[in-house]
C-alpha positions as CSV (number, residue, x, y, z in Angstrom):
1,X,49.5,30.4,33.5
2,X,52.3,29.7,31.1
3,X,51.8,29.8,27.3
4,X,51.6,26.0,26.9
5,X,49.1,25.7,29.7
6,X,47.0,28.4,28.2
7,X,46.9,26.8,24.8
8,X,45.9,23.5,26.3
9,X,43.2,25.1,28.3
10,X,41.8,26.9,25.3
11,X,42.0,23.7,23.4
12,X,39.9,21.9,26.0
13,X,37.3,24.7,26.0
14,X,37.0,25.0,22.3
15,X,36.7,21.3,21.8
16,X,33.4,21.3,23.7
17,X,31.2,22.8,20.9
18,X,32.2,20.0,18.6
19,X,31.8,17.2,21.1
20,X,28.4,16.3,19.8
21,X,29.4,16.0,16.2
22,X,27.9,12.7,14.8
23,X,29.8,10.5,12.5
24,X,28.2,8.3,9.8
25,X,30.5,6.5,7.4
26,X,33.5,8.6,8.4
27,X,32.0,12.0,7.5
28,X,31.8,14.4,10.4
29,X,28.7,16.7,10.4
30,X,28.8,19.8,12.6
31,X,25.5,21.5,13.4
32,X,24.8,25.1,12.9
33,X,24.8,25.6,16.7
34,X,28.4,24.2,16.9
35,X,29.5,26.7,14.2
36,X,27.8,29.6,16.0
37,X,29.6,28.7,19.2
38,X,32.9,28.5,17.5
39,X,32.4,31.9,15.9
40,X,31.7,33.4,19.3
41,X,34.7,31.8,20.8
42,X,36.9,33.3,18.1
43,X,35.8,36.8,19.2
44,X,36.9,36.4,22.8
45,X,40.6,37.0,22.3
46,X,43.5,36.1,20.0
47,X,44.2,32.8,21.8
48,X,40.6,31.6,21.6
49,X,40.6,32.6,17.9
50,X,43.7,30.5,17.3
51,X,42.2,27.5,19.1
52,X,38.7,27.6,17.6
53,X,39.8,28.2,13.9
54,X,40.8,24.6,13.1
55,X,37.3,23.3,14.1
56,X,35.4,26.2,12.5
57,X,37.1,25.8,9.1
58,X,37.4,22.0,9.1
59,X,34.3,21.6,6.9
60,X,33.3,24.0,4.2
61,X,29.8,23.7,2.8
62,X,29.4,25.4,-0.7
63,X,26.2,23.8,-1.8
64,X,23.8,25.8,-3.9
65,X,20.4,26.6,-2.2
66,X,21.2,24.7,1.0
67,X,21.2,27.8,3.3
68,X,20.1,30.3,0.7
69,X,17.9,32.2,3.2
70,X,20.9,33.1,5.3
71,X,23.6,33.7,2.7
72,X,23.9,36.8,0.5
73,X,27.0,35.7,-1.3
74,X,27.0,33.1,-4.1
75,X,27.3,29.5,-2.8
76,X,30.9,29.1,-3.8
77,X,32.0,32.5,-2.5
78,X,32.8,31.2,1.0
79,X,35.0,28.5,-0.4
80,X,36.8,30.9,-2.6
81,X,37.3,33.3,0.3
82,X,38.7,30.6,2.6
83,X,41.0,29.4,-0.2
84,X,42.5,32.9,-0.4
85,X,42.9,33.2,3.4
86,X,45.5,31.9,6.0
87,X,43.0,29.2,7.0
88,X,43.4,26.8,4.1
89,X,45.5,24.5,6.2
90,X,42.5,23.8,8.5
91,X,40.1,22.6,5.8
92,X,39.6,18.8,5.8
93,X,36.2,18.4,4.1
94,X,34.5,20.3,1.3
95,X,30.9,19.8,0.2
96,X,29.8,21.1,-3.2
97,X,26.9,20.6,-5.4
98,X,23.2,21.3,-5.3
99,X,20.8,21.3,-2.3
100,X,17.3,19.9,-2.4
101,X,15.5,23.2,-2.8
102,X,13.8,24.4,-5.9
103,X,15.9,26.6,-8.2
104,X,15.4,29.2,-10.9
105,X,17.2,28.0,-14.0
106,X,19.5,31.0,-14.1
107,X,20.6,30.5,-10.5
108,X,21.5,26.8,-11.1
109,X,23.3,27.7,-14.3
110,X,25.3,30.4,-12.5
111,X,26.4,27.9,-9.9
112,X,27.3,25.4,-12.6
113,X,29.4,28.0,-14.3
114,X,31.2,29.0,-11.1
115,X,31.8,25.3,-10.2
116,X,33.4,24.6,-13.6
117,X,35.6,27.7,-13.3
118,X,36.6,27.6,-9.7
119,X,36.5,24.1,-8.2
120,X,39.9,22.9,-9.4
121,X,41.6,26.1,-8.2
122,X,40.0,25.9,-4.8
123,X,40.7,22.3,-4.1
124,X,44.3,22.6,-5.1
125,X,44.7,25.4,-2.6
126,X,43.7,23.0,0.3
127,X,46.9,21.1,1.3
128,X,45.1,18.9,3.9
129,X,41.9,18.1,2.2
130,X,40.7,14.6,3.1
131,X,37.0,14.5,2.3
132,X,35.0,15.6,-0.8
133,X,31.3,15.4,-1.1
134,X,29.4,16.2,-4.4
135,X,25.6,16.4,-4.6
136,X,24.4,16.3,-8.2
137,X,21.6,18.7,-9.3
138,X,17.9,18.0,-9.3
139,X,17.0,16.6,-12.7
140,X,14.8,19.3,-13.9
141,X,16.8,22.4,-12.7
142,X,19.3,22.4,-15.5
143,X,19.4,21.8,-19.3
144,X,21.0,18.4,-19.9
145,X,24.2,19.7,-21.4
146,X,24.8,22.0,-18.3
147,X,23.9,19.2,-15.9
148,X,26.4,16.9,-17.7
149,X,29.1,19.5,-17.6
150,X,28.6,20.2,-13.9
151,X,29.0,16.5,-13.1
152,X,32.0,16.0,-15.5
153,X,33.8,18.9,-13.8
154,X,33.9,17.0,-10.5
155,X,34.8,13.7,-12.1
156,X,37.6,15.2,-14.2
157,X,39.0,16.8,-11.1
158,X,39.3,13.4,-9.5
159,X,41.4,12.3,-12.4
160,X,43.8,15.2,-12.1
161,X,43.9,15.9,-8.4
162,X,47.0,14.4,-6.7
163,X,45.6,11.6,-4.4
164,X,48.0,12.2,-1.5
165,X,45.4,13.2,1.1
166,X,41.9,12.3,-0.1
167,X,40.5,9.5,2.1
168,X,36.8,10.1,2.0
169,X,34.6,10.5,-1.1
170,X,30.9,10.9,-1.5
171,X,29.3,11.2,-5.0
172,X,25.5,11.6,-5.5
173,X,24.7,11.5,-9.2
174,X,21.4,11.1,-11.1
175,X,22.4,8.0,-13.2
176,X,24.8,5.1,-12.9
177,X,26.3,5.9,-16.3
178,X,27.2,9.4,-15.0
179,X,30.2,7.7,-13.3
180,X,31.6,6.6,-16.7
181,X,33.9,9.6,-17.3
182,X,36.1,8.2,-14.5
183,X,37.1,5.4,-16.8
184,X,37.0,7.2,-20.1
185,X,39.9,6.6,-22.5
186,X,42.1,9.7,-22.8
187,X,44.8,10.7,-25.3
188,X,46.6,12.8,-22.7
189,X,49.1,11.1,-20.3
190,X,48.6,13.7,-17.7
191,X,45.5,12.4,-15.9
192,X,46.2,10.3,-12.8
193,X,44.7,6.8,-13.1
194,X,41.6,6.9,-11.0
195,X,42.7,3.7,-9.3
196,X,45.5,5.6,-7.5
197,X,42.9,7.9,-5.9
198,X,40.5,5.1,-5.1
199,X,43.0,2.8,-3.5
200,X,43.7,5.3,-0.7
201,X,40.0,5.9,0.3
202,X,38.8,4.8,3.7
203,X,35.2,5.9,3.1
204,X,33.3,5.7,-0.1
205,X,29.7,6.7,-0.7
206,X,28.0,6.2,-4.1
207,X,24.4,7.3,-4.6
208,X,22.1,7.5,-7.6
209,X,18.7,9.1,-7.5
210,X,17.0,9.2,-10.9
211,X,13.9,7.0,-10.9
212,X,14.8,4.8,-13.8
213,X,16.2,1.3,-14.2
214,X,20.0,1.7,-13.7
215,X,21.2,-1.9,-13.8
216,X,22.5,-1.7,-17.4
217,X,25.2,0.6,-16.2
218,X,25.9,-0.9,-12.8
219,X,29.4,-1.9,-13.9
220,X,30.7,1.7,-13.4
221,X,29.8,1.7,-9.7
222,X,30.9,-1.8,-9.1
223,X,34.3,-1.0,-10.7
224,X,34.8,2.0,-8.4
225,X,34.1,-0.1,-5.4
226,X,36.4,-2.9,-6.6
227,X,39.3,-0.4,-7.0
228,X,38.8,1.0,-3.5
229,X,41.0,-1.5,-1.8
230,X,41.5,0.2,1.6
231,X,37.9,0.9,2.6
232,X,36.7,0.7,6.2
233,X,33.3,2.3,5.4
234,X,31.0,1.9,2.4
235,X,27.7,3.5,1.6
236,X,25.6,2.7,-1.5
237,X,22.0,3.8,-2.3
238,X,20.1,3.4,-5.6
239,X,16.6,3.4,-7.0
240,X,14.3,0.8,-8.5
241,X,16.0,-2.1,-6.9
242,X,19.5,-1.3,-8.2
243,X,21.2,-4.7,-8.3
244,X,24.3,-5.4,-6.3
245,X,24.4,-9.1,-7.0
246,X,27.9,-8.7,-8.7
247,X,29.3,-6.6,-5.9
248,X,32.9,-7.6,-5.0
249,X,35.3,-6.0,-2.6
250,X,39.1,-6.6,-2.5
251,X,40.5,-9.2,-0.1
252,X,42.4,-6.4,1.8
253,X,39.2,-4.5,2.6
254,X,38.2,-4.5,6.3
255,X,34.8,-2.9,6.5
256,X,33.7,-1.5,9.8
257,X,30.6,0.3,8.5
258,X,28.1,-0.7,5.8
259,X,25.1,1.2,4.6
260,X,22.8,0.0,1.7
261,X,19.5,1.6,0.7
262,X,17.1,1.0,-2.1
263,X,19.1,-1.8,-3.7
264,X,18.5,-5.4,-4.6
265,X,20.9,-8.2,-3.6
266,X,20.5,-12.0,-3.1
267,X,20.7,-13.5,0.3
268,X,23.8,-15.4,-0.8
269,X,25.4,-12.1,-1.9
270,X,24.8,-10.3,1.4
271,X,25.7,-13.3,3.5
272,X,29.0,-13.5,1.6
273,X,29.6,-9.8,2.4
274,X,28.9,-10.4,6.1
275,X,31.3,-13.4,6.1
276,X,34.1,-11.5,4.4
277,X,34.0,-8.8,7.1
278,X,32.9,-10.9,10.1
279,X,36.0,-10.0,12.1
280,X,35.9,-6.2,11.4
281,X,32.3,-5.1,10.8
282,X,30.8,-3.0,13.6
283,X,27.7,-1.3,12.2
284,X,25.3,-2.2,9.4
285,X,22.4,-0.1,8.1
286,X,19.9,-1.5,5.6
287,X,17.1,0.6,4.2
288,X,14.4,-0.8,1.8
289,X,16.6,-3.7,0.7
290,X,15.0,-6.2,-1.7
291,X,16.3,-9.8,-1.2
292,X,16.3,-10.8,-4.9
293,X,16.6,-14.5,-4.2
294,X,17.1,-16.7,-1.2
295,X,15.9,-16.5,2.4
296,X,15.6,-13.4,4.6
297,X,15.8,-15.7,7.6
298,X,19.3,-16.8,6.6
299,X,20.4,-13.2,6.3
300,X,19.3,-12.5,9.9
301,X,20.7,-15.7,11.2
302,X,24.1,-14.9,9.7
303,X,24.5,-11.9,12.0
304,X,25.3,-14.3,14.8
305,X,28.7,-14.8,13.2
306,X,29.7,-11.1,13.3
307,X,31.6,-11.0,16.6
308,X,32.3,-7.3,16.5
309,X,28.8,-6.1,15.4
310,X,27.2,-3.7,17.9
311,X,24.7,-1.9,15.6
312,X,22.3,-3.3,13.1
313,X,19.5,-1.1,11.7
314,X,17.0,-2.3,9.1
315,X,13.9,-0.6,7.7
316,X,11.2,-2.5,6.0
317,X,11.7,-3.3,2.3
318,X,9.4,-5.3,0.0
319,X,11.0,-8.6,0.9
320,X,13.1,-7.8,4.0
321,X,10.0,-7.4,6.1
322,X,11.5,-7.6,9.5
323,X,10.7,-5.0,12.1
324,X,14.0,-5.2,13.9
325,X,15.4,-1.7,14.4
326,X,18.5,-2.6,16.3
327,X,20.6,-5.7,16.8
328,X,23.1,-6.3,19.6
329,X,25.5,-9.2,19.5
């Protein structure tokens, strides 16, 4: 077998462990089994190692506490090690932040300190980075000033990181006003206007999880969405009926995927969204949506106008009480 044929064969073989990767909103999630298979394939011989490496290092998870029972190194150590290796070119997605497990305060503070010191260095070492996911900390695991510093580290990074490759962004923060630093006035002329980064995004996920009324600061989230003019995928989740009545997307946006959870929106508002993307939308997921005003029947009826829709999932909310789990046009 010639060299080219061998490489193609190895490529086919090593693509199998990632064949079952599921995609939601553009982000690709590889299971632990897939990673284990890829690690084993890399040990077979040099050619297998070469073919399996891009898939193995495509996504780097450096989230505190997520797999703490299997990791002896600090959560960011794997990311740092890869950024100092020959495999930086393969990294397309980085997940950082805090997992859902309980923490000792000193552990959370140690991670926050590492994140502040190392994240900018690491991401600037990844020439092909396309996706960034940040999970904010549980509210009670950090002193307020440390929590705020940890969040601001990531947001400041977005204002200084060249936007040449980033196409997918997920931010999970406690409060809507935690997004405010993206638009803070600065004396320096060095920061890159956040609009330059946002306008290149294909997928955007914005999530808030503190159980308080967030509507007074909704403008920060709505502004981020408005500036993201190239989206094909949008995911928003809130708490306490976070209002999206003022949600607007640019005329050039062609959404294919829409996910909304724990938010409030009028039937007029959601029907207008459906109408704007009637020629492009393929999948809609609604979880615990409160229709603030208008008729739920009109929302369901409007789905008939979405010619490309092949998936519609809805879970019961306080006023969207339909039991449909799937809709096929």
